[in-house]
DSSP file (Angstrom, degrees, kcal/mol; ACC not computed):
  #  RESIDUE AA STRUCTURE BP1 BP2  ACC     N-H-->O    O-->H-N    N-H-->O    O-->H-N    TCO  KAPPA ALPHA  PHI   PSI    X-CA   Y-CA   Z-CA
    1    1 A M              0   0    0      0, 0.0    38,-0.1     0, 0.0    37,-0.0   0.000 360.0 360.0 360.0 135.9   -3.8  -13.5   44.1
    2    2 A A        -     0   0    0     36,-0.2     2,-0.3    33,-0.1    33,-0.0  -0.210 360.0-118.7 -65.3 164.8   -1.0  -14.8   42.0
    3    3 A S        -     0   0    0      1,-0.0     2,-0.4    36,-0.0    36,-0.2  -0.740  18.8-114.7-107.7 159.4    0.7  -12.5   39.5
    4    4 A W        -     0   0    0     -2,-0.3     2,-0.4    35,-0.1    28,-0.0  -0.728  26.7-170.0 -94.1 134.4    0.8  -12.8   35.7
    5    5 A T        -     0   0    0     -2,-0.4    31,-0.1    27,-0.2    30,-0.0  -0.993  36.7 -99.8-123.2 132.7    4.2  -13.4   34.1
    6    6 A A        -     0   0    0     -2,-0.4     2,-0.0     1,-0.1    26,-0.0  -0.277  44.3-131.7 -53.2 123.7    4.6  -13.1   30.3
    7    7 A P        -     0   0    0      0, 0.0     2,-0.7     0, 0.0    -1,-0.1  -0.314   6.8-125.8 -74.3 161.4    4.6  -16.6   28.9
    8    8 A V        +     0   0    0      1,-0.1   101,-0.2    21,-0.1   102,-0.1  -0.922  45.3 146.6-109.6 112.0    7.1  -18.0   26.4
    9    9 A Y        +     0   0    0     -2,-0.7    -1,-0.1   100,-0.1   101,-0.1   0.133  50.2  84.9-131.4  23.7    5.5  -19.4   23.4
   10   10 A D        +     0   0    0      2,-0.1    -1,-0.1   100,-0.0    12,-0.1  -0.094  55.5 142.5-116.6  29.8    8.0  -18.6   20.6
   11   11 A R        -     0   0    0     91,-0.2     2,-0.3    -3,-0.1    12,-0.1  -0.343  28.1-169.3 -66.6 151.6   10.3  -21.6   21.1
   12   12 A A    >>  -     0   0    0      1,-0.1     3,-1.6    -2,-0.0     4,-0.8  -0.945  37.7-107.0-139.4 163.3   11.8  -23.2   18.0
   13   13 A Y  H >> S+     0   0    0     -2,-0.3     4,-2.2     1,-0.3     3,-0.7   0.840 118.1  63.7 -59.5 -32.7   13.7  -26.3   17.2
   14   14 A S  H 3> S+     0   0    0      1,-0.2     4,-2.8     2,-0.2    -1,-0.3   0.782  92.8  63.1 -62.7 -22.9   16.8  -24.2   16.7
   15   15 A D  H <4>S+     0   0    0     -3,-1.6     5,-2.7     2,-0.2     8,-0.4   0.863 106.8  43.2 -66.6 -34.8   16.5  -23.3   20.4
   16   16 A I  H X<5S+     0   0    0     -4,-0.8     3,-0.9    -3,-0.7    -2,-0.2   0.915 116.6  47.3 -75.3 -42.6   17.1  -26.9   21.3
   17   17 A V  H 3<5S+     0   0    0     -4,-2.2    -2,-0.2     1,-0.2    -3,-0.2   0.917 117.6  41.8 -63.1 -42.4   19.9  -27.3   18.7
   18   18 A N  T 3<5S-     0   0    0     -4,-2.8    -1,-0.2    -5,-0.2    -2,-0.2   0.296 108.8-125.4 -92.9   9.7   21.6  -24.2   19.7
   19   19 A D  T < 5 +     0   0    0     -3,-0.9    -3,-0.2     1,-0.1     2,-0.1   0.891  48.9 166.0  49.0  51.2   21.1  -24.9   23.5
   20   20 A T    > < -     0   0    0     -5,-2.7     3,-1.9    -6,-0.1     4,-0.3  -0.437  55.1-100.5 -92.0 172.1   19.4  -21.6   24.2
   21   21 A A  G >  S+     0   0    0      1,-0.3     3,-0.7     2,-0.2    -1,-0.1   0.788 126.6  52.7 -61.3 -27.1   17.5  -20.8   27.4
   22   22 A K  G 3  S+     0   0    0      1,-0.2    -1,-0.3   -12,-0.1    -6,-0.1   0.561  90.4  80.8 -83.6  -7.4   14.2  -21.5   25.4
   23   23 A G  G <  S+     0   0    0     -3,-1.9     2,-0.3    -8,-0.4    -1,-0.2   0.568  91.8  52.6 -77.2  -8.5   15.6  -24.8   24.4
   24   24 A V    <   -     0   0    0     -3,-0.7     2,-0.6    -4,-0.3    77,-0.1  -0.948  68.4-146.2-125.2 147.5   14.7  -26.4   27.7
   25   25 A F        +     0   0    0     -2,-0.3     2,-0.2    75,-0.1    75,-0.1  -0.948  42.4 157.6-112.1 109.2   11.4  -26.6   29.8
   26   26 A N    >>  -     0   0    0     -2,-0.6     4,-2.0    38,-0.0     3,-0.7  -0.452  55.1 -68.2-123.6-167.9   12.4  -26.5   33.3
   27   27 A A  H 3> S+     0   0    0      1,-0.3     4,-2.9     2,-0.2    32,-0.2   0.860 127.0  52.0 -52.2 -45.7   11.3  -25.7   36.9
   28   28 A S  H 3> S+     0   0    0      1,-0.2     4,-1.9     2,-0.2    -1,-0.3   0.831 109.5  50.7 -68.6 -28.7   11.0  -22.0   36.2
   29   29 A D  H <> S+     0   0    0     -3,-0.7     4,-2.5     2,-0.2    -2,-0.2   0.898 112.4  46.8 -68.8 -40.1    8.8  -22.6   33.1
   30   30 A L  H  X S+     0   0    0     -4,-2.0     4,-2.8     2,-0.2     5,-0.3   0.920 110.6  52.3 -68.2 -43.5    6.5  -24.9   35.1
   31   31 A N  H  X S+     0   0    0     -4,-2.9     4,-2.9    -5,-0.2     5,-0.2   0.909 110.7  47.5 -54.5 -46.9    6.3  -22.4   37.9
   32   32 A R  H  X S+     0   0    0     -4,-1.9     4,-3.2     2,-0.2   -27,-0.2   0.948 112.2  49.8 -60.5 -49.1    5.3  -19.6   35.4
   33   33 A V  H  X S+     0   0    0     -4,-2.5     4,-1.8     1,-0.2    -2,-0.2   0.949 114.8  43.5 -54.7 -53.7    2.7  -21.8   33.7
   34   34 A E  H  X S+     0   0    0     -4,-2.8     4,-1.8     2,-0.2    -1,-0.2   0.878 114.3  49.7 -68.4 -36.1    1.1  -22.8   37.0
   35   35 A Q  H  X S+     0   0    0     -4,-2.9     4,-2.7    -5,-0.3    -1,-0.2   0.950 111.2  49.6 -62.8 -46.2    1.2  -19.3   38.5
   36   36 A N  H  X S+     0   0    0     -4,-3.2     4,-2.2    -5,-0.2    -1,-0.2   0.819 108.0  53.4 -65.6 -25.3   -0.3  -17.9   35.4
   37   37 A M  H  X S+     0   0    0     -4,-1.8     4,-2.2    -5,-0.2    -1,-0.2   0.866 110.5  47.1 -68.6 -37.6   -3.1  -20.5   35.6
   38   38 A E  H  X S+     0   0    0     -4,-1.8     4,-2.5     2,-0.2    -2,-0.2   0.878 110.1  53.4 -69.5 -37.8   -3.8  -19.5   39.2
   39   39 A Y  H  X S+     0   0    0     -4,-2.7     4,-2.8   -36,-0.2     5,-0.2   0.973 110.8  46.7 -56.4 -57.8   -3.8  -15.8   38.2
   40   40 A L  H  X S+     0   0    0     -4,-2.2     4,-2.6     1,-0.2     5,-0.2   0.897 112.2  49.9 -56.5 -43.8   -6.3  -16.5   35.4
   41   41 A A  H  X S+     0   0    0     -4,-2.2     4,-2.4     1,-0.2    10,-0.4   0.949 113.3  46.7 -62.4 -46.7   -8.6  -18.6   37.7
   42   42 A D  H  X S+     0   0    0     -4,-2.5     4,-2.7     2,-0.2    -2,-0.2   0.905 112.8  48.1 -59.5 -44.0   -8.5  -15.9   40.4
   43   43 A A  H  X S+     0   0    0     -4,-2.8     4,-1.2     1,-0.2    -2,-0.2   0.938 114.0  46.4 -67.4 -46.3   -9.2  -13.0   37.9
   44   44 A I  H  <>S+     0   0    0     -4,-2.6     5,-1.7    -5,-0.2     3,-0.2   0.878 113.0  50.2 -60.7 -40.5  -12.1  -14.9   36.3
   45   45 A T  H ><5S+     0   0    0     -4,-2.4     3,-2.3    -5,-0.2    -2,-0.2   0.906 105.6  55.8 -63.0 -42.9  -13.5  -15.8   39.7
   46   46 A L  H 3<5S+     0   0    0     -4,-2.7    -1,-0.2     1,-0.3    -2,-0.2   0.776 102.8  57.4 -60.1 -26.7  -13.3  -12.2   40.9
   47   47 A D  T 3<5S-     0   0    0     -4,-1.2    -1,-0.3    -3,-0.2    -2,-0.2   0.405 130.0 -93.5 -84.5   2.4  -15.4  -11.3   37.9
   48   48 A G  T < 5S+     0   0    0     -3,-2.3     2,-0.6     1,-0.2    -3,-0.2   0.414  94.5 106.9 102.9   2.0  -18.2  -13.7   39.1
   49   49 A V      < -     0   0    0     -5,-1.7     2,-0.5     2,-0.0    -2,-0.2  -0.955  68.7-130.2-110.8 114.7  -17.5  -16.9   37.3
   50   50 A T        +     0   0    0     -2,-0.6     2,-0.5    -3,-0.1    -8,-0.1  -0.517  32.7 172.2 -67.8 114.3  -16.1  -19.5   39.7
   51   51 A V        -     0   0    0     -2,-0.5     2,-0.5   -10,-0.4    -6,-0.2  -0.985   8.4-172.2-126.1 118.2  -13.0  -21.1   38.3
   52   52 A V        +     0   0    0     -2,-0.5     2,-0.3    -7,-0.0   -14,-0.0  -0.957   6.3 175.0-117.5 126.2  -11.0  -23.5   40.5
   53   53 A V        -     0   0    0     -2,-0.5     2,-0.7   -15,-0.1    20,-0.1  -0.891  29.0-132.4-122.5 158.9   -7.6  -24.9   39.5
   54   54 A D        +     0   0    0     -2,-0.3     2,-0.3    18,-0.2    22,-0.1  -0.902  39.3 177.5-108.9  99.0   -5.1  -27.0   41.5
   55   55 A T        -     0   0    0     -2,-0.7     2,-0.3    21,-0.0   -20,-0.0  -0.739  25.2-172.7-110.9 155.4   -1.8  -25.4   41.1
   56   56 A D        +     0   0    0     -2,-0.3     2,-0.3   -26,-0.1     3,-0.2  -0.789  10.8 167.5-141.9  98.5    1.7  -26.0   42.4
   57   57 A Y        +     0   0    0     -2,-0.3   -26,-0.1     1,-0.2    -2,-0.0  -0.361  51.8  97.8-110.8  53.4    4.4  -23.4   41.5
   58   58 A T        +     0   0    0     -2,-0.3    -1,-0.2     2,-0.1     2,-0.1  -0.002  48.5 146.9-121.8  25.8    7.0  -24.6   43.9
   59   59 A W        -     0   0    0    -32,-0.2     2,-0.3    -3,-0.2   -28,-0.1  -0.347  28.0-164.0 -68.2 140.4    9.0  -26.5   41.4
   60   60 A V    >   -     0   0    0     -2,-0.1     3,-2.5   -33,-0.0    -2,-0.1  -0.806  37.9 -94.6-121.6 169.4   12.8  -26.7   41.8
   61   61 A Y  T 3  S+     0   0    0      1,-0.3   -34,-0.1    -2,-0.3    -2,-0.1   0.710 121.8  54.5 -58.2 -20.9   15.5  -27.7   39.3
   62   62 A T  T 3  S+     0   0    0      2,-0.0    -1,-0.3   -35,-0.0     2,-0.1   0.563  89.0 100.6 -90.0  -8.4   15.6  -31.3   40.6
   63   63 A D    <   -     0   0    0     -3,-2.5   -36,-0.1     0, 0.0    -4,-0.0  -0.448  49.4-171.2 -79.1 148.3   11.9  -31.8   40.1
   64   64 A S        -     0   0    0     -2,-0.1     2,-0.1   -38,-0.0   -38,-0.0  -0.983  29.9-113.1-137.9 130.0   10.4  -33.7   37.1
   65   65 A P        -     0   0    0      0, 0.0     2,-0.1     0, 0.0     0, 0.0  -0.384  31.4-155.8 -60.9 132.5    6.6  -33.8   36.5
   66   66 A D     >  -     0   0    0     -2,-0.1     4,-2.5     1,-0.0     3,-0.3  -0.351  38.7 -84.1 -98.4-175.3    5.1  -37.2   36.9
   67   67 A V  H  > S+     0   0    0      1,-0.2     4,-2.9     2,-0.2     5,-0.2   0.911 129.4  51.3 -57.4 -45.7    1.8  -38.5   35.3
   68   68 A A  H  > S+     0   0    0      1,-0.2     4,-1.9     2,-0.2    -1,-0.2   0.843 108.9  50.1 -61.6 -33.5   -0.3  -36.9   38.1
   69   69 A D  H  > S+     0   0    0     -3,-0.3     4,-2.9     2,-0.2     5,-0.2   0.918 111.5  48.7 -69.6 -46.5    1.4  -33.6   37.6
   70   70 A S  H  X S+     0   0    0     -4,-2.5     4,-2.8     1,-0.2     5,-0.3   0.953 111.7  49.3 -57.4 -49.2    0.7  -33.7   33.8
   71   71 A V  H  X S+     0   0    0     -4,-2.9     4,-2.3     1,-0.2    -1,-0.2   0.905 112.5  49.0 -57.1 -43.4   -2.9  -34.7   34.3
   72   72 A R  H  X S+     0   0    0     -4,-1.9     4,-2.7    -5,-0.2   -18,-0.2   0.940 112.3  45.2 -62.5 -49.5   -3.3  -31.8   36.8
   73   73 A V  H  X S+     0   0    0     -4,-2.9     4,-2.0     1,-0.2    -2,-0.2   0.925 116.5  46.5 -64.5 -42.3   -1.7  -29.1   34.6
   74   74 A I  H  X S+     0   0    0     -4,-2.8     4,-2.0    -5,-0.2    -1,-0.2   0.845 111.9  51.7 -66.8 -34.2   -3.7  -30.3   31.5
   75   75 A S  H  X S+     0   0    0     -4,-2.3     4,-2.2    -5,-0.3    -2,-0.2   0.901 109.1  50.4 -67.9 -42.4   -6.9  -30.4   33.6
   76   76 A N  H  X S+     0   0    0     -4,-2.7     4,-2.1     1,-0.2    -2,-0.2   0.891 109.8  50.5 -62.2 -39.4   -6.3  -26.9   34.8
   77   77 A L  H  X S+     0   0    0     -4,-2.0     4,-2.6     2,-0.2    -1,-0.2   0.906 109.5  50.1 -64.0 -42.0   -5.8  -25.8   31.2
   78   78 A D  H  X S+     0   0    0     -4,-2.0     4,-1.8     2,-0.2    -2,-0.2   0.877 109.5  52.2 -62.2 -38.6   -9.1  -27.5   30.2
   79   79 A I  H  X S+     0   0    0     -4,-2.2     4,-0.5     2,-0.2    -1,-0.2   0.937 113.0  44.6 -63.7 -47.9  -10.9  -25.7   33.1
   80   80 A L  H >< S+     0   0    0     -4,-2.1     3,-1.4     1,-0.2     4,-0.3   0.912 111.3  52.1 -65.8 -42.5   -9.5  -22.3   31.9
   81   81 A L  H >< S+     0   0    0     -4,-2.6     3,-1.0     1,-0.3    -1,-0.2   0.821 105.1  57.2 -59.7 -34.7  -10.3  -23.0   28.3
   82   82 A G  H 3< S+     0   0    0     -4,-1.8    -1,-0.3     1,-0.2    -2,-0.2   0.601  96.4  64.7 -73.4 -13.0  -13.9  -23.8   29.3
   83   83 A A  T << S+     0   0    0     -3,-1.4     2,-0.3    -4,-0.5    -1,-0.2   0.556 109.8  29.6 -89.5  -7.2  -14.3  -20.3   30.9
   84   84 A I  S <  S-     0   0    0     -3,-1.0     2,-0.5    -4,-0.3    -1,-0.1  -0.995  86.7-102.9-152.3 147.8  -14.0  -18.4   27.6
   85   85 A T        -     0   0    0     -2,-0.3    -3,-0.1    33,-0.1    -4,-0.0  -0.551  39.9-148.5 -70.7 119.1  -14.7  -18.9   23.9
   86   86 A M        -     0   0    0     -2,-0.5    -1,-0.0    -5,-0.2    25,-0.0  -0.654  18.3-107.5 -90.4 144.2  -11.4  -19.7   22.1
   87   87 A P    >   -     0   0    0      0, 0.0     3,-2.0     0, 0.0    -1,-0.1  -0.320  25.0-118.7 -67.7 155.2  -10.7  -18.7   18.6
   88   88 A T  T 3  S+     0   0    0      1,-0.3    -2,-0.0    -2,-0.0     0, 0.0   0.694 113.4  62.4 -69.0 -17.2  -10.7  -21.4   16.0
   89   89 A T  T 3  S+     0   0    0      3,-0.0    -1,-0.3     2,-0.0     3,-0.1   0.494  75.3 122.0 -83.4  -3.9   -7.0  -20.5   15.3
   90   90 A A  S <  S-     0   0    0     -3,-2.0     3,-0.1     1,-0.1    17,-0.0  -0.245  71.6 -99.6 -64.9 151.6   -5.9  -21.4   18.9
   91   91 A P        -     0   0    0      0, 0.0     2,-0.2     0, 0.0    -1,-0.1  -0.159  48.9 -79.3 -63.3 163.8   -3.2  -24.0   19.0
   92   92 A K        -     0   0    0      1,-0.1    19,-0.1    -3,-0.1    -3,-0.0  -0.430  47.5-116.0 -64.4 131.9   -3.9  -27.6   19.8
   93   93 A T        -     0   0    0     -2,-0.2    -1,-0.1    -3,-0.1    15,-0.1  -0.568  32.6-118.0 -75.7 129.9   -4.5  -28.4   23.5
   94   94 A P        -     0   0    0      0, 0.0     3,-0.1     0, 0.0    -1,-0.1  -0.327  17.4-159.8 -58.4 144.0   -1.8  -30.7   24.8
   95   95 A T  S    S+     0   0    0      1,-0.3     2,-0.3    -2,-0.0   -21,-0.1   0.498  74.7   4.0-104.8  -4.1   -3.0  -34.0   26.1
   96   96 A T        -     0   0    0      3,-0.1    -1,-0.3   -22,-0.0   -29,-0.0  -0.956  55.5-134.2-166.4 157.5    0.1  -34.6   28.1
   97   97 A L  S    S+     0   0    0     -2,-0.3     8,-0.0   -31,-0.1   -30,-0.0   0.330  71.1 113.5 -95.2   3.4    3.3  -33.1   29.2
   98   98 A S  S    S+     0   0    0      1,-0.3     2,-0.1     2,-0.1    -1,-0.1  -0.972  75.7  25.1-131.7 121.2    5.3  -36.2   28.5
   99   99 A P  S    S-     0   0    0      0, 0.0     2,-0.5     0, 0.0    -1,-0.3   0.404  94.1-150.7 -84.7 143.7    7.3  -36.3   26.4
  100  100 A M        +     0   0    0     -2,-0.1     2,-0.3   -75,-0.1   -75,-0.1  -0.698  24.3 167.2 -78.6 126.8    7.8  -32.4   26.6
  101  101 A N     >  -     0   0    0     -2,-0.5     4,-2.3   -77,-0.1     5,-0.2  -0.846  51.2 -98.0-132.6 173.2    8.8  -30.9   23.4
  102  102 A W  H  > S+     0   0    0     -2,-0.3     4,-2.5     1,-0.2   -91,-0.2   0.831 121.3  52.5 -68.0 -30.1    9.0  -27.4   22.1
  103  103 A T  H  > S+     0   0    0      2,-0.2     4,-2.5     1,-0.2    -1,-0.2   0.926 112.3  44.2 -66.3 -46.9    5.6  -27.7   20.3
  104  104 A V  H  > S+     0   0    0      2,-0.2     4,-2.4     1,-0.2    -2,-0.2   0.910 114.1  50.1 -67.5 -40.3    3.8  -28.9   23.5
  105  105 A A  H  X S+     0   0    0     -4,-2.3     4,-2.4     2,-0.2     5,-0.3   0.963 113.0  46.8 -63.2 -51.4    5.5  -26.2   25.6
  106  106 A N  H  X S+     0   0    0     -4,-2.5     4,-2.8    -5,-0.2     5,-0.3   0.930 113.7  48.0 -57.6 -45.3    4.5  -23.4   23.1
  107  107 A N  H  X S+     0   0    0     -4,-2.5     4,-2.2     1,-0.2    -1,-0.2   0.886 110.1  51.8 -59.7 -44.9    1.0  -24.6   22.9
  108  108 A L  H  X S+     0   0    0     -4,-2.4     4,-1.4     1,-0.2    -1,-0.2   0.915 117.4  37.9 -57.4 -49.0    0.6  -24.9   26.6
  109  109 A E  H  X S+     0   0    0     -4,-2.4     4,-1.6  -101,-0.2    -2,-0.2   0.817 114.0  53.2 -80.7 -31.2    1.9  -21.4   27.2
  110  110 A E  H  X S+     0   0    0     -4,-2.8     4,-2.9    -5,-0.3    -2,-0.2   0.871 107.3  53.9 -70.5 -36.2    0.2  -19.7   24.1
  111  111 A L  H  X S+     0   0    0     -4,-2.2     4,-2.2    -5,-0.3    -2,-0.2   0.940 108.5  47.8 -66.3 -42.4   -3.2  -21.1   25.2
  112  112 A T  H  X S+     0   0    0     -4,-1.4     4,-2.4     1,-0.2    -1,-0.2   0.874 112.0  51.4 -62.9 -37.1   -2.8  -19.6   28.7
  113  113 A Y  H  X S+     0   0    0     -4,-1.6     4,-3.2     2,-0.2    -2,-0.2   0.910 107.6  52.4 -67.2 -42.1   -1.8  -16.3   27.0
  114  114 A L  H  X S+     0   0    0     -4,-2.9     4,-3.0     2,-0.2     5,-0.3   0.911 107.8  49.8 -56.1 -46.8   -4.9  -16.5   24.8
  115  115 A V  H  X S+     0   0    0     -4,-2.2     4,-2.7     2,-0.2     5,-0.3   0.940 113.5  47.6 -60.5 -46.9   -7.2  -16.9   27.7
  116  116 A Y  H  X S+     0   0    0     -4,-2.4     4,-3.2     2,-0.2     5,-0.2   0.971 115.1  45.2 -54.5 -53.6   -5.4  -13.9   29.4
  117  117 A D  H  X S+     0   0    0     -4,-3.2     4,-2.3     1,-0.2    -2,-0.2   0.949 116.9  43.6 -59.3 -53.0   -5.7  -11.8   26.2
  118  118 A L  H  X S+     0   0    0     -4,-3.0     4,-1.7     1,-0.2    -1,-0.2   0.876 115.2  49.3 -62.4 -40.0   -9.3  -12.7   25.5
  119  119 A Y  H  X S+     0   0    0     -4,-2.7     4,-2.4    -5,-0.3    -1,-0.2   0.931 109.6  50.2 -64.0 -46.7  -10.3  -12.3   29.1
  120  120 A E  H  X S+     0   0    0     -4,-3.2     4,-2.3    -5,-0.3    -2,-0.2   0.890 108.7  54.0 -58.8 -40.3   -8.7   -8.9   29.4
  121  121 A G  H  X S+     0   0    0     -4,-2.3     4,-2.4    -5,-0.2    -1,-0.2   0.826 106.6  51.6 -64.5 -34.0  -10.5   -7.9   26.2
  122  122 A V  H  X S+     0   0    0     -4,-1.7     4,-2.7     2,-0.2    -2,-0.2   0.958 111.8  47.4 -64.5 -50.6  -13.9   -8.9   27.9
  123  123 A L  H  X S+     0   0    0     -4,-2.4     4,-2.3     1,-0.2    -2,-0.2   0.894 112.0  49.5 -59.5 -42.3  -13.1   -6.8   30.9
  124  124 A Y  H  X S+     0   0    0     -4,-2.3     4,-2.1     1,-0.2    -1,-0.2   0.950 113.6  45.2 -66.1 -47.4  -12.1   -3.9   28.7
  125  125 A N  H  X S+     0   0    0     -4,-2.4     4,-2.1     1,-0.2    -2,-0.2   0.871 110.9  53.3 -64.1 -35.8  -15.2   -4.1   26.7
  126  126 A A  H  X S+     0   0    0     -4,-2.7     4,-1.0     1,-0.2    -1,-0.2   0.930 107.4  52.5 -60.8 -44.4  -17.4   -4.5   29.7
  127  127 A N  H ><>S+     0   0    0     -4,-2.3     5,-2.3     1,-0.2     3,-0.5   0.897 109.4  49.4 -60.9 -43.0  -15.8   -1.4   31.2
  128  128 A L  H ><5S+     0   0    0     -4,-2.1     3,-1.4     1,-0.2    -1,-0.2   0.876 109.2  51.6 -65.2 -37.8  -16.6    0.6   28.0
  129  129 A M  H 3<5S+     0   0    0     -4,-2.1    -1,-0.2     1,-0.3    -2,-0.2   0.663 104.9  56.6 -70.9 -15.9  -20.2   -0.6   28.0
  130  130 A Q  T <<5S-     0   0    0     -4,-1.0    -1,-0.3    -3,-0.5    -2,-0.2   0.195 128.9 -95.9-100.0  13.5  -20.6    0.5   31.5
  131  131 A G  T < 5 -     0   0    0     -3,-1.4    -3,-0.2     1,-0.2    -2,-0.1   0.782  59.0-178.5  83.4  27.0  -19.5    4.1   30.5
  132  132 A G      < -     0   0    0     -5,-2.3    13,-0.6    -6,-0.1     2,-0.5  -0.301  23.8-128.3 -62.4 145.5  -15.8    3.7   31.5
  133  133 A V  E     -A  144   0A   0     11,-0.1     2,-0.4    12,-0.1    11,-0.2  -0.832  23.7-166.6 -97.6 128.7  -13.7    6.8   31.0
  134  134 A L  E     -A  143   0A   0      9,-1.4     9,-1.6    -2,-0.5     2,-0.4  -0.957  14.3-136.0-120.2 139.1  -10.5    6.3   28.9
  135  135 A S  E     -A  142   0A   0     -2,-0.4     2,-0.4     7,-0.2     7,-0.2  -0.735  23.4-120.6 -90.3 139.2   -7.7    8.9   28.8
  136  136 A M    >   -     0   0    0      5,-0.9     3,-0.9    -2,-0.4     2,-0.3  -0.684  28.6-127.4 -79.4 131.2   -6.2    9.6   25.4
  137  137 A Q  T 3  S+     0   0    0     -2,-0.4     3,-0.1     1,-0.2     4,-0.1  -0.579  87.1  17.2 -80.6 139.0   -2.5    8.7   25.3
  138  138 A G  T 3  S+     0   0    0      1,-0.3     2,-0.3    -2,-0.3    -1,-0.2   0.461 113.9  77.4  87.6   2.0   -0.1   11.4   24.0
  139  139 A G  S <  S-     0   0    0     -3,-0.9    -1,-0.3     2,-0.2    -4,-0.0  -0.776  79.3-121.6-136.7 179.1   -2.6   14.3   24.4
  140  140 A T  S    S+     0   0    0     -2,-0.3     2,-0.4    -3,-0.1    -3,-0.1   0.436  84.7  85.9-103.0  -1.6   -4.2   16.6   27.1
  141  141 A E        -     0   0    0     -4,-0.1    -5,-0.9    -5,-0.0     2,-0.3  -0.802  50.9-178.1-106.6 144.6   -7.8   15.6   26.4
  142  142 A G  E     +A  135   0A   0     -2,-0.4     2,-0.3    -7,-0.2    -7,-0.2  -0.766  13.2 155.1-125.4 174.6   -9.8   12.6   27.8
  143  143 A G  E     -A  134   0A   0     -9,-1.6    -9,-1.4    -2,-0.3     2,-0.3  -0.987  44.4 -71.0 176.8 172.6  -13.2   11.6   27.1
  144  144 A L  E      A  133   0A   0     -2,-0.3   -11,-0.1   -11,-0.2   -12,-0.0  -0.658 360.0 360.0 -84.0 139.9  -15.8    9.0   26.9
  145  145 A I              0   0    0    -13,-0.6    -1,-0.1    -2,-0.3   -12,-0.1   0.351 360.0 360.0-114.2 360.0  -15.4    6.5   24.1
């Protein structure tokens, strides 16, 4: 199973102007996005809903996504978004990765984060409904909630 890496979705125009690390979308960003998509698909599938995505997180700095890569990543995102009900405040789903800009990059990564966050919430609530035991942080007592 792939691992989850915190996405970056707080890029700003000033990152581009000031040439910060967030001002470019490169191979490491693509690898993170695709690995996170695989993680989400695996996690949702393990919970009983089959979700299949086609990922490639072997990008290197000389690679540049082509149209087929863009279609694949957006298709993967659509598959994941179809597995959970998204809030109406969710950012707009990108239709392409080209041209890549900070808004498209933010939306792509924020949407994967929302799927992660909402799905983790579903699992947490399901655990509570099944009588899960939670320990209280900062104290010596635990109990059923």
